[in-house]
N, C-alpha and C positions, 0 to 999 in steps of 0.2 A: 346543183345536183342533190336530189333527195337522199337523206341518210337512210339506208335500209336497216330496219331493226324490227324485232317482234315486240319490243317494248313500246306500247302506245303512250303511256304516261307514267311518270315517276314523281312522287312527292318525297322530299327529304327534309325531315324535321320541320314541317310546315307549321308555323306559329303565327297567330294573329291576335292583336289586342284591339278592342273597339270600345271607346268610351270608358276607359279604365278597367274594362273587363276582358279576361282572356277567353276568346271565342274558340280558337284552335290551339291545342297544346302539344306540339311535337308529333304531327301526323306523318307517318311513313307508309308509303304504298308503292307497289309496282304492279301495273296492269298490262297484260299481254294482249296481243291481237286475238280477236275472236271470242273474248270473254264477255259475258253479260254480268255486270257487277250490280248487285242489289245493295244500294247505299242507304242504310236506314238508321233511325235514331229518333229520340223524342224531339219535340219542338224546341228550338234553341240549342240543339246539340252542335251545330256548326256545319250541317250538310250543305245548305245553300251557299254559305260563305266559301266552302271548299270549291264548289263548282264555279262560282263567280270568279274566284282567283284563277282557276285553270282557264277560264274563258278570257282572262285579261281584263275583266270588268272591275276588279278590286286590286289596288296596289298596297304598298306600305305593309307587306307581310314579311315575316322572317322565314328563312329556309330556302329551298330550291324547288322549282316546278319545271319539269321537263315534259314537253309534248312532242311526240315523234322524234325523241332523242335530242331535242334542242331546248336549251334553257330559255323560257319565255321572257325572262328579264333582260335578255339581249336586245329587245326592242323590235324584232322582226315579226310583224303581224301576219305574215303569209300563212302560218299554220292554221289560222282561223278559217281559211277557205276549205279545209278538210274536216271541219267540225260542223255538226248540226246541233241545235239546241231548242228544246221546248221548255220554257220557264213555267213555274207553277201559276203565276199570275201574269199572263202576257197581255200586252197592249197590242191590238191588231189593227189599229187605224180604221175604226168603224165606218168612216165616210168613204172608204174605198170599196170597190167590188172585190170579190174573191180573186178574180182574174188580175185586177190591178195590183192587189197586195202581193200575190204570188209572183207576178212578173217583176215587181219592184225588188222582191227578195232575190229572185234569180239573177237580176242584173247586178245586185250587190256582190254576188258570188262570181260575177264575170261570165255568166252563161250567155250564149248566143240567143237573141230574142226569139227568132223563129223556132229554134229548137225548144226553147223554154215554153213557148205557147203550145206547141204540140204535146209536150210532156205534161204541162198543167192540165190540159183537157183530158188526157188519158188517166191521170191520177185522180182527178176530181170525179170522173166517170166511174172508176173502180170503187170509189168511196160513196157511190150513189148520190153524188152532188153535181153531176153534169148539168142539171137543170138550173142550178144556182150559181153558175160560173159568173154571170154578169149582175148578180144581186149584191146589194151593199151588205157588208158584214154586220151592220147594225140591225139587220132584219134576221140574222141567223140565230138559231137556238144555241145554247152553250155547247151541246154535242157537235153540231155542225161546225161551229167556230173552232172547236178543238181538233177536228179532222183537218181543217185548213192549216192550223198551226203545225200539225204532224207532217202534212205534205210539205210545208215550207222548210221544215228541218231536214227533209230527205231529198228535196228536189235536185240538189247538186251532187247527190251520191257521196255523202261524207264517209270518211273512214272511222271517225269517232263521233258518237252520238250521246248527248247529255239530255236526259228526260226527267223532268221534275213533275211528278203526278200527271203523267201524260194521258191517263184514261179518265180524267175528271169529266163528268157529264156525259160519258158515252154509254150507249145501251149495251146489253150483254153480248149481242151478236158482234157489234163493232169491237168490243174488248177482245173477243176471241180472234178476230181477224188481225188486230194489231199485235196481239201476243205472238201469233204465228209469223207475222212479218218480222218481228224482232228476232225470233228464233232462226228464221231463214237468213236474215242478214248476218247474224253471228256465225252461222255455218259457212258463210262466204268470206269470213275473215274480218267483218266489221266489229268494232268494239263498242259496247253500249254501257253507259253509266246511268243506272236506273234508280231513281229515288221515289218512294211511295210509302204511304201509310197502310196500303191494302196488303196485309202480310201474306195472304194466301197467293196473291199474284206474284209477289216477290219470290216466295218459296217455289212457285211453279216454274218460273222462267230463268231464274238466276243460276249461273254456273258457280258463282262465288258471292257470298254475302258478307258485307262489312258493316259492323254496328258501331256507331259513333255515339259516345255519351260524354257530355260536358267537354267537348273538343278533343277527346281521346278515343282511339280505336280500342274497343274492349273485346271484340271478336272479329275474326277474319277467317273464312273458310267456306267449304260447301255446306249445304243444308245438313247433310249427313254428319259432317264434322262438328257442326254446331250442336246437333242433337247429342252426340257423344259427350261433348264438353259440358252440357247443361242437364242431361238426363231428362229432357222434356220432350213433348210430342210435336206440336205444331210450332211454326215460326213465331206466331203471336205469343205462345206460352214461353218460348225461349227468350223473346224480346222482353216480356214482363219480368222474367227472372233476372236477366242480365242488367236490366235498368233499375232493378230494385223495386219495381211496381208490383206488389203482391196483394194489395188490400182492395182490389177492384170489387170483389164480392161484398165486402163489408160496406164499402162506400155506396154501392148500389142499393143495398138493403136499407141504409140510413136514408137515402134519397127517396126510395119508395115509401118508407114509413112516414116521411114528412108529407109526401103527396097525399097519403091516405089518412092523415090526421083528421080527427073530427073537430069541427069548430066548437070550441067550448062555449061560445056565446050564442050558438044557434038555438 
């Protein structure tokens, strides 16, 4: 019997050391049903590590991780059937056709094959990829492949969705469609954990933004709450302030001046 709860995931003092370095340093989070979490931070802040721990891909951490109200350390992997995941750098088995890859994914989630075939065709068609259903993924553009990965993460109608740079390689129209899909899914009670370096997109769709720096949560709230805390305008400006990165203009000026240096030996 499933445990009924509005808490989709809970992290309690999550700590992780890797190669003698502390990657996560006591992260505490509670995420409720229907939230879109913008999970941001500089490279190396621990974002991907956090997600991989929650997915059960990394062990040897300290602290507790609860998904759907159950501690994942108990060893029951059934919670993964309710999760969808688009990693930043995904391997999509290029020798398979889009249909073969998606049906393989569907069967991993225990979906009926005939139902999955019908659903795959409908979703590929909605993404303007119906013509490419039986083409090998090796022939796909980056944007086409990204759409297939997004379909694979949603095919089984998950309750919790982890997206790491999900819009990579997509054109502007496709980005707008997928943003709207995420908003509508959240409105229906799905929970979305969204990590991206595209700050204006995170600002636009997130109901809550969590900023991780050196393995610690340094900000957690709505965009409006982060604005009040930092007295800055855009999320990119808030991000720069809270991460201590304020010399971007000076560094850009130095870079440009080097580009434009005259050759003394000319």
